[in-house]
C-alpha positions in Angstrom: -5.1 -5.2 8.2 -3.5 -4.7 4.8 0.2 -4.2 5.7 1.6 -7.4 4.3 -0.5 -7.1 1.1 0.6 -3.5 0.6 4.2 -4.3 1.0 3.9 -7.3 -1.4 2.3 -5.3 -4.2 4.6 -2.3 -3.7 7.6 -4.6 -4.1 6.0 -6.3 -7.1 5.7 -2.8 -8.7 9.4 -2.2 -7.9 8.6 0.9 -5.9 10.3 2.1 -2.7 8.1 3.4 0.1 9.3 6.9 -0.7 8.4 6.5 -4.4 4.9 5.2 -3.7 4.3 8.0 -1.1 5.4 10.6 -3.7 3.0 9.2 -6.2 0.0 9.4 -3.8 1.2 12.8 -2.5 1.7 11.7 1.1 4.8 11.4 3.4 6.8 8.2 3.3 5.7 7.5 6.9 2.2 7.0 5.5 3.4 3.9 3.6 5.7 2.7 6.4 3.0 3.0 9.1 0.4 1.2 6.9 2.9 -1.6 6.1 3.5 -2.1 9.8 -0.2 -2.0 10.4 0.2 0.9 12.9 -2.8 2.6 11.3 -5.5 1.7 8.9 -5.4 4.0 5.9 -8.3 6.2 5.0 -10.5 5.2 2.0 -9.0 7.9 -0.3 -5.5 6.8 0.5 -6.4 3.2 -0.3 -7.9 4.1 -3.6 -4.8 6.2 -4.6 -2.6 3.3 -3.6 -4.6 0.8 -5.7 -4.5 3.1 -8.7 -0.8 3.6 -8.5 -0.1 -0.1 -8.0 -2.5 -1.2 -10.7 -4.5 -3.5 -8.4 -8.0 -3.7 -7.2 -9.3 -3.0 -3.7 -10.1 -6.7 -3.4 -6.4 -7.5 -4.3 -5.3 -5.3 -1.4 -7.7 -6.5 1.2 -8.0 -10.2 0.3 -5.9 -12.5 2.5 -3.0 -14.2 0.7 0.2 -15.7 1.8 2.8 -13.2 0.7 5.9 -14.8 2.3 
């Protein structure tokens, strides 16, 4: 599950869920649902997110304390 990491890096990038969603050409619910770990994002969505946030796939999937 990548929800906590996604939220952490999105906030570090100073992007709202809506802004990130627009940058990856998906609805805002895509980001919200992934941050809540309701669904696992598809590979292409993950790649788009990492590109926009300027992080690696490992950054997004590696466990870290983000609290």
